[in-house]
All heavy atoms as TSV, in Angstrom:
chain	resi	resn	atom	element	x	y	z
A	1	MET	N	N	15.754	47.091	84.687
A	1	MET	CA	C	16.704	48.214	84.909
A	1	MET	C	C	15.973	49.232	85.874
A	1	MET	O	O	14.873	49.566	85.704
A	1	MET	CB	C	16.979	48.839	83.568
A	1	MET	CG	C	17.908	50.031	83.753
A	1	MET	SD	S	18.207	50.858	82.190
A	1	MET	CE	C	19.590	49.990	81.650
A	2	GLN	N	N	16.743	49.654	86.890
A	2	GLN	CA	C	16.199	50.612	87.811
A	2	GLN	C	C	16.512	52.084	87.271
A	2	GLN	O	O	17.661	52.283	86.770
A	2	GLN	CB	C	16.791	50.492	89.245
A	2	GLN	CG	C	16.282	49.220	89.914
A	2	GLN	CD	C	16.916	49.191	91.329
A	2	GLN	OE1	O	17.824	49.955	91.649
A	2	GLN	NE2	N	16.397	48.334	92.156
A	3	GLU	N	N	15.616	52.949	87.517
A	3	GLU	CA	C	15.820	54.352	87.135
A	3	GLU	C	C	16.519	55.012	88.336
A	3	GLU	O	O	16.137	54.853	89.520
A	3	GLU	CB	C	14.516	55.059	86.816
A	3	GLU	CG	C	13.990	54.754	85.532
A	3	GLU	CD	C	12.767	55.625	85.118
A	3	GLU	OE1	O	12.848	56.796	85.487
A	3	GLU	OE2	O	11.840	55.112	84.608
A	4	GLU	N	N	17.500	55.854	87.996
A	4	GLU	CA	C	18.166	56.678	89.054
A	4	GLU	C	C	17.214	57.860	89.379
A	4	GLU	O	O	16.777	58.608	88.531
A	4	GLU	CB	C	19.526	57.161	88.568
A	4	GLU	CG	C	20.236	57.949	89.497
A	4	GLU	CD	C	21.610	58.405	89.029
A	4	GLU	OE1	O	22.067	57.851	88.067
A	4	GLU	OE2	O	22.142	59.333	89.590
A	5	VAL	N	N	16.995	58.068	90.708
A	5	VAL	CA	C	16.189	59.168	91.167
A	5	VAL	C	C	17.139	60.358	91.433
A	5	VAL	O	O	18.089	60.195	92.243
A	5	VAL	CB	C	15.385	58.874	92.433
A	5	VAL	CG1	C	14.612	60.013	92.925
A	5	VAL	CG2	C	14.516	57.652	92.163
A	6	ARG	N	N	16.971	61.436	90.717
A	6	ARG	CA	C	17.778	62.640	90.915
A	6	ARG	C	C	17.061	63.673	91.681
A	6	ARG	O	O	15.857	63.924	91.518
A	6	ARG	CB	C	18.226	63.164	89.535
A	6	ARG	CG	C	19.135	62.202	88.812
A	6	ARG	CD	C	19.537	62.862	87.448
A	6	ARG	NE	N	20.314	61.836	86.776
A	6	ARG	CZ	C	21.525	62.156	86.216
A	6	ARG	NH1	N	22.017	63.367	86.346
A	6	ARG	NH2	N	22.176	61.176	85.594
A	7	GLN	N	N	17.826	64.259	92.646
A	7	GLN	CA	C	17.260	65.363	93.431
A	7	GLN	C	C	17.592	66.685	92.820
A	7	GLN	O	O	18.675	66.802	92.234
A	7	GLN	CB	C	17.842	65.252	94.928
A	7	GLN	CG	C	17.527	63.991	95.600
A	7	GLN	CD	C	16.073	63.775	95.911
A	7	GLN	OE1	O	15.461	64.780	96.238
A	7	GLN	NE2	N	15.612	62.589	95.685
A	8	PRO	N	N	16.669	67.671	92.928
A	8	PRO	CA	C	17.034	69.037	92.455
A	8	PRO	C	C	18.234	69.544	93.226
A	8	PRO	O	O	18.369	69.368	94.401
A	8	PRO	CB	C	15.821	69.801	92.637
A	8	PRO	CG	C	14.926	68.976	93.501
A	8	PRO	CD	C	15.444	67.618	93.543
A	9	GLN	N	N	19.069	70.189	92.542
A	9	GLN	CA	C	20.272	70.808	93.151
A	9	GLN	C	C	20.021	72.146	93.631
A	9	GLN	O	O	19.362	72.930	92.933
A	9	GLN	CB	C	21.431	70.828	92.144
A	9	GLN	CG	C	21.831	69.429	91.662
A	9	GLN	CD	C	22.241	68.503	92.822
A	9	GLN	OE1	O	23.115	68.871	93.622
A	9	GLN	NE2	N	21.583	67.328	92.912
A	10	PRO	N	N	20.562	72.574	94.810
A	10	PRO	CA	C	20.313	73.903	95.338
A	10	PRO	C	C	21.116	74.910	94.560
A	10	PRO	O	O	22.178	74.630	94.075
A	10	PRO	CB	C	20.759	73.790	96.760
A	10	PRO	CG	C	21.736	72.691	96.778
A	10	PRO	CD	C	21.296	71.732	95.722
A	11	PHE	N	N	20.571	76.141	94.524
A	11	PHE	CA	C	21.235	77.266	93.946
A	11	PHE	C	C	21.489	78.255	95.102
A	11	PHE	O	O	20.674	78.397	95.969
A	11	PHE	CB	C	20.465	77.999	92.815
A	11	PHE	CG	C	20.620	77.257	91.533
A	11	PHE	CD1	C	19.776	76.092	91.212
A	11	PHE	CD2	C	21.502	77.668	90.571
A	11	PHE	CE1	C	19.895	75.497	90.042
A	11	PHE	CE2	C	21.592	77.043	89.392
A	11	PHE	CZ	C	20.780	75.855	89.099
A	12	PHE	N	N	22.645	78.945	95.065
A	12	PHE	CA	C	23.000	79.866	96.154
A	12	PHE	C	C	23.371	81.235	95.525
A	12	PHE	O	O	23.892	81.294	94.441
A	12	PHE	CB	C	24.294	79.404	96.868
A	12	PHE	CG	C	24.082	78.067	97.582
A	12	PHE	CD1	C	24.603	76.934	97.023
A	12	PHE	CD2	C	23.381	78.012	98.865
A	12	PHE	CE1	C	24.449	75.680	97.664
A	12	PHE	CE2	C	23.262	76.762	99.483
A	12	PHE	CZ	C	23.740	75.632	98.901
A	13	ALA	N	N	23.058	82.246	96.207
A	13	ALA	CA	C	23.500	83.565	95.869
A	13	ALA	C	C	24.477	84.085	96.907
A	13	ALA	O	O	24.283	83.842	98.072
A	13	ALA	CB	C	22.325	84.540	95.831
A	14	LEU	N	N	25.574	84.651	96.445
A	14	LEU	CA	C	26.625	85.111	97.385
A	14	LEU	C	C	26.968	86.569	97.033
A	14	LEU	O	O	27.237	86.850	95.861
A	14	LEU	CB	C	27.817	84.264	97.212
A	14	LEU	CG	C	29.076	84.589	97.976
A	14	LEU	CD1	C	28.791	84.510	99.561
A	14	LEU	CD2	C	30.238	83.723	97.638
A	15	ARG	N	N	26.955	87.382	97.989
A	15	ARG	CA	C	27.279	88.811	97.803
A	15	ARG	C	C	28.547	89.117	98.517
A	15	ARG	O	O	28.688	88.894	99.729
A	15	ARG	CB	C	26.172	89.701	98.209
A	15	ARG	CG	C	26.531	91.124	98.008
A	15	ARG	CD	C	25.373	92.071	98.298
A	15	ARG	NE	N	25.721	93.394	97.909
A	15	ARG	CZ	C	24.926	94.420	97.965
A	15	ARG	NH1	N	23.735	94.275	98.482
A	15	ARG	NH2	N	25.328	95.631	97.592
A	16	LEU	N	N	29.484	89.697	97.798
A	16	LEU	CA	C	30.751	90.117	98.396
A	16	LEU	C	C	30.748	91.643	98.556
A	16	LEU	O	O	30.214	92.372	97.687
A	16	LEU	CB	C	31.935	89.665	97.524
A	16	LEU	CG	C	32.126	88.184	97.268
A	16	LEU	CD1	C	33.362	87.925	96.433
A	16	LEU	CD2	C	32.208	87.422	98.558
A	17	ARG	N	N	31.424	92.115	99.521
A	17	ARG	CA	C	31.535	93.525	99.868
A	17	ARG	C	C	32.887	94.032	99.360
A	17	ARG	O	O	33.854	93.310	99.254
A	17	ARG	CB	C	31.395	93.761	101.366
A	17	ARG	CG	C	30.113	93.307	101.898
A	17	ARG	CD	C	29.000	94.205	101.575
A	17	ARG	NE	N	27.755	93.748	102.125
A	17	ARG	CZ	C	26.615	94.080	101.790
A	17	ARG	NH1	N	26.463	95.084	100.889
A	17	ARG	NH2	N	25.465	93.619	102.392
A	18	PRO	N	N	33.022	95.329	99.179
A	18	PRO	CA	C	34.375	95.900	98.737
A	18	PRO	C	C	35.451	95.451	99.763
A	18	PRO	O	O	35.157	95.522	100.977
A	18	PRO	CB	C	34.129	97.414	98.709
A	18	PRO	CG	C	32.649	97.555	98.433
A	18	PRO	CD	C	32.023	96.418	99.155
A	19	GLY	N	N	36.562	95.081	99.248
A	19	GLY	CA	C	37.676	94.754	100.141
A	19	GLY	C	C	37.743	93.198	100.413
A	19	GLY	O	O	38.742	92.717	100.968
A	20	GLN	N	N	36.673	92.494	100.105
A	20	GLN	CA	C	36.728	91.021	100.265
A	20	GLN	C	C	37.419	90.409	99.106
A	20	GLN	O	O	37.353	90.870	97.981
A	20	GLN	CB	C	35.290	90.471	100.489
A	20	GLN	CG	C	34.580	90.835	101.720
A	20	GLN	CD	C	33.245	90.209	101.826
A	20	GLN	OE1	O	32.325	90.498	101.023
A	20	GLN	NE2	N	33.070	89.285	102.766
A	21	PHE	N	N	38.041	89.282	99.367
A	21	PHE	CA	C	38.881	88.577	98.346
A	21	PHE	C	C	38.025	87.468	97.756
A	21	PHE	O	O	37.538	86.528	98.517
A	21	PHE	CB	C	40.197	88.046	98.887
A	21	PHE	CG	C	41.112	89.202	99.287
A	21	PHE	CD1	C	41.194	89.644	100.590
A	21	PHE	CD2	C	41.932	89.854	98.269
A	21	PHE	CE1	C	42.061	90.634	100.917
A	21	PHE	CE2	C	42.782	90.820	98.617
A	21	PHE	CZ	C	42.816	91.274	99.968
A	22	LEU	N	N	37.858	87.502	96.518
A	22	LEU	CA	C	36.908	86.513	95.797
A	22	LEU	C	C	37.287	85.049	96.128
A	22	LEU	O	O	36.391	84.334	96.536
A	22	LEU	CB	C	37.028	86.790	94.280
A	22	LEU	CG	C	36.162	85.849	93.397
A	22	LEU	CD1	C	34.669	86.005	93.668
A	22	LEU	CD2	C	36.470	86.076	91.952
A	23	LYS	N	N	38.457	84.647	95.885
A	23	LYS	CA	C	38.810	83.257	96.049
A	23	LYS	C	C	38.643	82.807	97.539
A	23	LYS	O	O	38.091	81.688	97.826
A	23	LYS	CB	C	40.253	82.912	95.617
A	23	LYS	CG	C	40.607	81.443	95.752
A	23	LYS	CD	C	41.880	81.147	95.054
A	23	LYS	CE	C	42.166	79.666	95.016
A	23	LYS	NZ	N	41.888	78.874	96.200
A	24	GLU	N	N	39.030	83.629	98.493
A	24	GLU	CA	C	39.007	83.318	99.947
A	24	GLU	C	C	37.505	83.166	100.273
A	24	GLU	O	O	37.177	82.278	101.065
A	24	GLU	CB	C	39.680	84.380	100.784
A	24	GLU	CG	C	41.221	84.416	100.645
A	24	GLU	CD	C	41.854	85.515	101.393
A	24	GLU	OE1	O	41.115	86.244	102.122
A	24	GLU	OE2	O	43.036	85.669	101.209
A	25	GLU	N	N	36.703	84.052	99.850
A	25	GLU	CA	C	35.321	84.007	100.185
A	25	GLU	C	C	34.591	82.798	99.546
A	25	GLU	O	O	33.753	82.181	100.130
A	25	GLU	CB	C	34.547	85.324	99.778
A	25	GLU	CG	C	35.055	86.552	100.471
A	25	GLU	CD	C	34.888	86.470	102.032
A	25	GLU	OE1	O	33.901	85.887	102.447
A	25	GLU	OE2	O	35.751	86.991	102.718
A	26	LEU	N	N	34.944	82.492	98.329
A	26	LEU	CA	C	34.321	81.265	97.698
A	26	LEU	C	C	34.770	80.025	98.394
A	26	LEU	O	O	34.005	79.160	98.637
A	26	LEU	CB	C	34.749	81.209	96.179
A	26	LEU	CG	C	34.039	82.173	95.293
A	26	LEU	CD1	C	34.699	82.022	93.864
A	26	LEU	CD2	C	32.571	81.961	95.250
A	27	ASP	N	N	36.078	79.985	98.807
A	27	ASP	CA	C	36.558	78.809	99.526
A	27	ASP	C	C	35.778	78.630	100.841
A	27	ASP	O	O	35.318	77.568	101.223
A	27	ASP	CB	C	38.032	78.943	99.828
A	27	ASP	CG	C	38.939	78.603	98.623
A	27	ASP	OD1	O	38.455	78.023	97.630
A	27	ASP	OD2	O	40.121	79.045	98.696
A	28	ALA	N	N	35.619	79.717	101.581
A	28	ALA	CA	C	34.861	79.665	102.812
A	28	ALA	C	C	33.444	79.267	102.634
A	28	ALA	O	O	32.860	78.497	103.417
A	28	ALA	CB	C	34.940	81.018	103.624
A	29	PHE	N	N	32.763	79.758	101.563
A	29	PHE	CA	C	31.385	79.507	101.256
A	29	PHE	C	C	31.218	78.045	100.947
A	29	PHE	O	O	30.261	77.376	101.443
A	29	PHE	CB	C	30.917	80.417	100.087
A	29	PHE	CG	C	29.416	80.268	99.910
A	29	PHE	CD1	C	28.511	80.922	100.645
A	29	PHE	CD2	C	28.948	79.460	98.903
A	29	PHE	CE1	C	27.158	80.823	100.400
A	29	PHE	CE2	C	27.644	79.311	98.573
A	29	PHE	CZ	C	26.706	80.033	99.415
A	30	VAL	N	N	32.088	77.500	100.099
A	30	VAL	CA	C	32.045	76.048	99.764
A	30	VAL	C	C	32.189	75.242	101.057
A	30	VAL	O	O	31.473	74.259	101.176
A	30	VAL	CB	C	33.131	75.802	98.757
A	30	VAL	CG1	C	33.395	74.335	98.565
A	30	VAL	CG2	C	32.767	76.420	97.402
A	31	LYS	N	N	33.101	75.557	101.897
A	31	LYS	CA	C	33.237	74.735	103.114
A	31	LYS	C	C	32.024	74.816	104.098
A	31	LYS	O	O	31.515	73.840	104.575
A	31	LYS	CB	C	34.501	75.225	103.858
A	31	LYS	CG	C	35.850	74.737	103.206
A	31	LYS	CD	C	37.032	75.319	103.952
A	31	LYS	CE	C	38.272	74.955	103.194
A	31	LYS	NZ	N	39.414	75.508	103.786
A	32	GLU	N	N	31.474	76.053	104.193
A	32	GLU	CA	C	30.384	76.267	105.052
A	32	GLU	C	C	29.097	75.476	104.588
A	32	GLU	O	O	28.379	74.878	105.327
A	32	GLU	CB	C	30.020	77.721	105.108
A	32	GLU	CG	C	28.771	78.145	105.840
A	32	GLU	CD	C	28.317	79.535	105.641
A	32	GLU	OE1	O	29.277	80.450	105.595
A	32	GLU	OE2	O	27.144	79.912	105.607
A	33	LYS	N	N	28.925	75.461	103.229
A	33	LYS	CA	C	27.739	74.789	102.650
A	33	LYS	C	C	28.039	73.356	102.315
A	33	LYS	O	O	27.150	72.639	101.817
A	33	LYS	CB	C	27.299	75.476	101.373
A	33	LYS	CG	C	26.905	76.965	101.656
A	33	LYS	CD	C	25.585	77.034	102.494
A	33	LYS	CE	C	25.271	78.500	102.666
A	33	LYS	NZ	N	24.130	78.617	103.644
A	34	ASN	N	N	29.313	72.853	102.535
A	34	ASN	CA	C	29.663	71.492	102.312
A	34	ASN	C	C	29.380	71.157	100.786
A	34	ASN	O	O	28.844	70.104	100.439
A	34	ASN	CB	C	28.888	70.508	103.218
A	34	ASN	CG	C	29.563	69.168	103.157
A	34	ASN	OD1	O	30.747	68.984	102.921
A	34	ASN	ND2	N	28.825	68.096	103.370
A	35	ILE	N	N	29.836	71.997	99.881
A	35	ILE	CA	C	29.675	71.817	98.487
A	35	ILE	C	C	30.796	70.952	97.984
A	35	ILE	O	O	31.988	71.340	98.123
A	35	ILE	CB	C	29.574	73.190	97.745
A	35	ILE	CG1	C	28.407	73.956	98.205
A	35	ILE	CG2	C	29.558	72.946	96.219
A	35	ILE	CD1	C	28.258	75.401	97.758
A	36	ARG	N	N	30.499	69.804	97.339
A	36	ARG	CA	C	31.590	68.968	96.823
A	36	ARG	C	C	31.829	69.161	95.390
A	36	ARG	O	O	32.932	68.900	94.875
A	36	ARG	CB	C	31.273	67.502	97.156
A	36	ARG	CG	C	31.228	67.246	98.637
A	36	ARG	CD	C	30.961	65.821	98.947
A	36	ARG	NE	N	29.677	65.437	98.179
A	36	ARG	CZ	C	29.158	64.223	98.222
A	36	ARG	NH1	N	29.764	63.236	98.835
A	36	ARG	NH2	N	28.115	64.003	97.599
A	37	ALA	N	N	30.822	69.472	94.618
A	37	ALA	CA	C	30.975	69.835	93.228
A	37	ALA	C	C	30.009	70.958	92.878
A	37	ALA	O	O	28.822	70.907	93.232
A	37	ALA	CB	C	30.678	68.606	92.382
A	38	GLY	N	N	30.506	71.948	92.232
A	38	GLY	CA	C	29.628	73.104	91.919
A	38	GLY	C	C	30.114	73.815	90.713
A	38	GLY	O	O	31.139	73.528	90.069
A	39	PHE	N	N	29.347	74.878	90.364
A	39	PHE	CA	C	29.771	75.688	89.166
A	39	PHE	C	C	29.153	77.078	89.441
A	39	PHE	O	O	28.269	77.262	90.223
A	39	PHE	CB	C	29.236	75.123	87.881
A	39	PHE	CG	C	27.774	75.131	87.743
A	39	PHE	CD1	C	27.074	76.158	87.172
A	39	PHE	CD2	C	27.097	74.033	88.252
A	39	PHE	CE1	C	25.680	76.112	87.073
A	39	PHE	CE2	C	25.675	73.944	88.173
A	39	PHE	CZ	C	24.982	75.017	87.559
A	40	ILE	N	N	29.729	78.090	88.793
A	40	ILE	CA	C	29.220	79.413	88.836
A	40	ILE	C	C	28.421	79.658	87.538
A	40	ILE	O	O	28.984	79.608	86.443
A	40	ILE	CB	C	30.388	80.447	88.944
A	40	ILE	CG1	C	31.151	80.202	90.239
A	40	ILE	CG2	C	29.821	81.877	88.885
A	40	ILE	CD1	C	32.397	81.025	90.420
A	41	ALA	N	N	27.106	79.856	87.791
A	41	ALA	CA	C	26.228	80.033	86.567
A	41	ALA	C	C	26.407	81.398	86.014
A	41	ALA	O	O	26.305	81.569	84.786
A	41	ALA	CB	C	24.810	79.745	87.007
A	42	THR	N	N	26.539	82.381	86.803
A	42	THR	CA	C	26.692	83.796	86.404
A	42	THR	C	C	27.266	84.646	87.485
A	42	THR	O	O	27.258	84.224	88.636
A	42	THR	CB	C	25.334	84.366	85.868
A	42	THR	OG1	O	25.537	85.626	85.276
A	42	THR	CG2	C	24.322	84.431	87.046
A	43	CYS	N	N	27.804	85.807	87.135
A	43	CYS	CA	C	28.178	86.732	88.173
A	43	CYS	C	C	28.206	88.146	87.602
A	43	CYS	O	O	28.322	88.369	86.389
A	43	CYS	CB	C	29.616	86.309	88.709
A	43	CYS	SG	S	30.933	86.433	87.453
A	44	VAL	N	N	28.091	89.091	88.434
A	44	VAL	CA	C	28.116	90.514	88.139
A	44	VAL	C	C	29.000	91.195	89.175
A	44	VAL	O	O	28.857	90.886	90.389
A	44	VAL	CB	C	26.660	91.106	88.127
A	44	VAL	CG1	C	26.756	92.580	87.892
A	44	VAL	CG2	C	25.811	90.407	87.078
A	45	GLY	N	N	29.798	92.067	88.791
A	45	GLY	CA	C	30.511	92.795	89.814
A	45	GLY	C	C	31.851	93.451	89.201
A	45	GLY	O	O	31.990	93.563	88.082
A	46	SER	N	N	32.680	93.824	90.054
A	46	SER	CA	C	33.911	94.423	89.723
A	46	SER	C	C	35.018	93.930	90.668
A	46	SER	O	O	34.780	93.546	91.797
A	46	SER	CB	C	33.856	95.920	89.744
A	46	SER	OG	O	33.577	96.350	91.094
A	47	LEU	N	N	36.295	93.907	90.159
A	47	LEU	CA	C	37.444	93.561	90.896
A	47	LEU	C	C	38.418	94.741	90.851
A	47	LEU	O	O	38.532	95.383	89.813
A	47	LEU	CB	C	38.019	92.317	90.337
A	47	LEU	CG	C	37.181	91.058	90.361
A	47	LEU	CD1	C	37.808	89.945	89.549
A	47	LEU	CD2	C	36.908	90.586	91.783
A	48	GLN	N	N	39.240	94.817	91.909
A	48	GLN	CA	C	40.307	95.896	91.905
A	48	GLN	C	C	41.567	95.252	91.259
A	48	GLN	O	O	42.302	95.944	90.654
A	48	GLN	CB	C	40.572	96.271	93.283
A	48	GLN	CG	C	39.440	97.160	93.834
A	48	GLN	CD	C	39.744	97.563	95.294
A	48	GLN	OE1	O	40.416	96.885	96.011
A	48	GLN	NE2	N	39.249	98.696	95.680
A	49	ARG	N	N	41.760	93.977	91.424
A	49	ARG	CA	C	42.961	93.292	90.875
A	49	ARG	C	C	42.525	91.844	90.547
A	49	ARG	O	O	41.815	91.158	91.238
A	49	ARG	CB	C	44.035	93.281	91.915
A	49	ARG	CG	C	45.355	92.634	91.446
A	49	ARG	CD	C	46.376	92.693	92.561
A	49	ARG	NE	N	45.911	92.275	93.781
A	49	ARG	CZ	C	46.096	92.973	94.936
A	49	ARG	NH1	N	46.616	94.105	94.896
A	49	ARG	NH2	N	45.607	92.490	96.076
A	50	LEU	N	N	43.087	91.321	89.459
A	50	LEU	CA	C	42.811	89.966	89.073
A	50	LEU	C	C	43.983	89.334	88.358
A	50	LEU	O	O	44.804	89.996	87.815
A	50	LEU	CB	C	41.508	89.850	88.183
A	50	LEU	CG	C	41.632	90.402	86.752
A	50	LEU	CD1	C	42.048	89.325	85.868
A	50	LEU	CD2	C	40.253	90.985	86.337
A	51	HIS	N	N	44.070	88.037	88.505
A	51	HIS	CA	C	44.975	87.119	87.747
A	51	HIS	C	C	44.134	86.147	87.098
A	51	HIS	O	O	43.403	85.511	87.714
A	51	HIS	CB	C	46.027	86.430	88.737
A	51	HIS	CG	C	46.721	87.416	89.637
A	51	HIS	ND1	N	47.769	88.147	89.195
A	51	HIS	CD2	C	46.537	87.728	90.967
A	51	HIS	CE1	C	48.274	88.866	90.243
A	51	HIS	NE2	N	47.474	88.630	91.313
A	52	ILE	N	N	44.345	86.073	85.759
A	52	ILE	CA	C	43.436	85.169	84.979
A	52	ILE	C	C	44.269	84.496	83.835
A	52	ILE	O	O	45.151	85.070	83.282
A	52	ILE	CB	C	42.231	85.890	84.347
A	52	ILE	CG1	C	41.239	84.936	83.763
A	52	ILE	CG2	C	42.732	86.992	83.371
A	52	ILE	CD1	C	39.919	85.606	83.405
A	53	ARG	N	N	43.993	83.197	83.769
A	53	ARG	CA	C	44.583	82.412	82.633
A	53	ARG	C	C	43.413	81.911	81.834
A	53	ARG	O	O	42.586	81.083	82.302
A	53	ARG	CB	C	45.464	81.316	83.080
A	53	ARG	CG	C	46.126	80.644	81.908
A	53	ARG	CD	C	47.071	79.445	82.382
A	53	ARG	NE	N	46.370	78.491	83.170
A	53	ARG	CZ	C	45.602	77.504	82.749
A	53	ARG	NH1	N	45.324	77.410	81.451
A	53	ARG	NH2	N	45.019	76.631	83.568
A	54	LEU	N	N	43.196	82.324	80.591
A	54	LEU	CA	C	42.180	81.923	79.792
A	54	LEU	C	C	42.323	80.474	79.239
A	54	LEU	O	O	43.491	80.069	79.248
A	54	LEU	CB	C	41.935	82.883	78.584
A	54	LEU	CG	C	41.637	84.327	79.018
A	54	LEU	CD1	C	41.648	85.248	77.810
A	54	LEU	CD2	C	40.336	84.475	79.745
A	55	ALA	N	N	41.336	79.871	78.774
A	55	ALA	CA	C	41.326	78.498	78.309
A	55	ALA	C	C	42.444	78.486	77.119
A	55	ALA	O	O	42.442	79.362	76.305
A	55	ALA	CB	C	40.047	78.064	77.833
A	56	ASN	N	N	43.176	77.385	77.088
A	56	ASN	CA	C	44.135	77.201	76.050
A	56	ASN	C	C	45.351	78.278	76.031
A	56	ASN	O	O	46.085	78.339	75.068
A	56	ASN	CB	C	43.586	77.170	74.634
A	56	ASN	CG	C	42.645	75.921	74.491
A	56	ASN	OD1	O	42.942	74.857	75.036
A	56	ASN	ND2	N	41.578	76.160	73.878
A	57	ALA	N	N	45.435	79.005	77.125
A	57	ALA	CA	C	46.498	79.999	77.208
A	57	ALA	C	C	47.541	79.464	78.108
A	57	ALA	O	O	47.340	78.665	79.097
A	57	ALA	CB	C	46.003	81.351	77.769
A	58	SER	N	N	48.824	79.799	77.896
A	58	SER	CA	C	49.918	79.413	78.764
A	58	SER	C	C	50.411	80.503	79.691
A	58	SER	O	O	51.268	80.275	80.529
A	58	SER	CB	C	51.041	78.815	77.911
A	58	SER	OG	O	51.485	79.885	77.024
A	59	VAL	N	N	49.923	81.667	79.518
A	59	VAL	CA	C	50.315	82.830	80.241
A	59	VAL	C	C	49.191	83.364	81.140
A	59	VAL	O	O	48.003	83.471	80.657
A	59	VAL	CB	C	50.850	83.926	79.366
A	59	VAL	CG1	C	51.238	85.170	80.167
A	59	VAL	CG2	C	52.011	83.435	78.531
A	60	THR	N	N	49.445	83.696	82.369
A	60	THR	CA	C	48.468	84.283	83.239
A	60	THR	C	C	48.611	85.807	83.162
A	60	THR	O	O	49.664	86.374	83.177
A	60	THR	CB	C	48.729	83.848	84.734
A	60	THR	OG1	O	48.657	82.490	84.823
A	60	THR	CG2	C	47.742	84.492	85.698
A	61	GLU	N	N	47.461	86.449	82.939
A	61	GLU	CA	C	47.455	87.905	82.812
A	61	GLU	C	C	47.099	88.511	84.185
A	61	GLU	O	O	46.303	87.936	84.962
A	61	GLU	CB	C	46.351	88.329	81.833
A	61	GLU	CG	C	46.592	87.966	80.386
A	61	GLU	CD	C	45.500	88.489	79.497
A	61	GLU	OE1	O	45.177	89.667	79.632
A	61	GLU	OE2	O	45.017	87.721	78.669
A	62	THR	N	N	47.643	89.604	84.487
A	62	THR	CA	C	47.477	90.387	85.723
A	62	THR	C	C	46.890	91.745	85.365
A	62	THR	O	O	47.418	92.398	84.472
A	62	THR	CB	C	48.672	90.538	86.554
A	62	THR	OG1	O	49.201	89.195	86.936
A	62	THR	CG2	C	48.378	91.280	87.874
A	63	LYS	N	N	45.798	92.145	85.923
A	63	LYS	CA	C	45.150	93.428	85.712
A	63	LYS	C	C	44.845	94.015	86.987
A	63	LYS	O	O	44.448	93.395	87.904
A	63	LYS	CB	C	43.910	93.278	84.815
A	63	LYS	CG	C	44.209	92.646	83.474
A	63	LYS	CD	C	43.064	92.663	82.560
A	63	LYS	CE	C	43.552	92.102	81.231
A	63	LYS	NZ	N	42.593	92.412	80.230
A	64	GLU	N	N	45.100	95.349	87.090
A	64	GLU	CA	C	44.920	96.071	88.333
A	64	GLU	C	C	44.206	97.378	88.091
A	64	GLU	O	O	44.500	98.046	87.137
A	64	GLU	CB	C	46.309	96.262	89.046
A	64	GLU	CG	C	46.035	96.685	90.444
A	64	GLU	CD	C	47.298	96.490	91.270
A	64	GLU	OE1	O	48.216	95.646	90.886
A	64	GLU	OE2	O	47.443	97.064	92.300
A	65	GLU	N	N	43.316	97.775	88.991
A	65	GLU	CA	C	42.609	99.078	88.927
A	65	GLU	C	C	43.575	100.160	89.069
A	65	GLU	O	O	44.459	100.164	89.884
A	65	GLU	CB	C	41.489	99.113	89.993
A	65	GLU	CG	C	40.688	100.349	89.993
A	65	GLU	CD	C	39.701	100.307	91.083
A	65	GLU	OE1	O	40.038	100.380	92.236
A	65	GLU	OE2	O	38.492	100.273	90.775
A	66	LYS	N	N	43.429	101.182	88.267
A	66	LYS	CA	C	44.308	102.336	88.359
A	66	LYS	C	C	43.714	103.504	89.060
A	66	LYS	O	O	42.538	103.650	89.239
A	66	LYS	CB	C	44.738	102.752	86.945
A	66	LYS	CG	C	45.558	101.737	86.229
A	66	LYS	CD	C	45.931	102.228	84.821
A	66	LYS	CE	C	46.711	101.114	84.188
A	66	LYS	NZ	N	47.143	101.493	82.816
């Protein structure tokens, strides 16, 4: 039986500036780095507006900065 040789996976840090859109910037970053499968390990920051659907929820919540 042959052992599969695994390569270490790269980690990236991405900083967004005020006024940038999270999803659009992530999409562009993924294309630029040719990422086919990835995950977000952690994040810190703030958003002015968000649409989120939590796991096992059927409704999307919208929250906006006042």
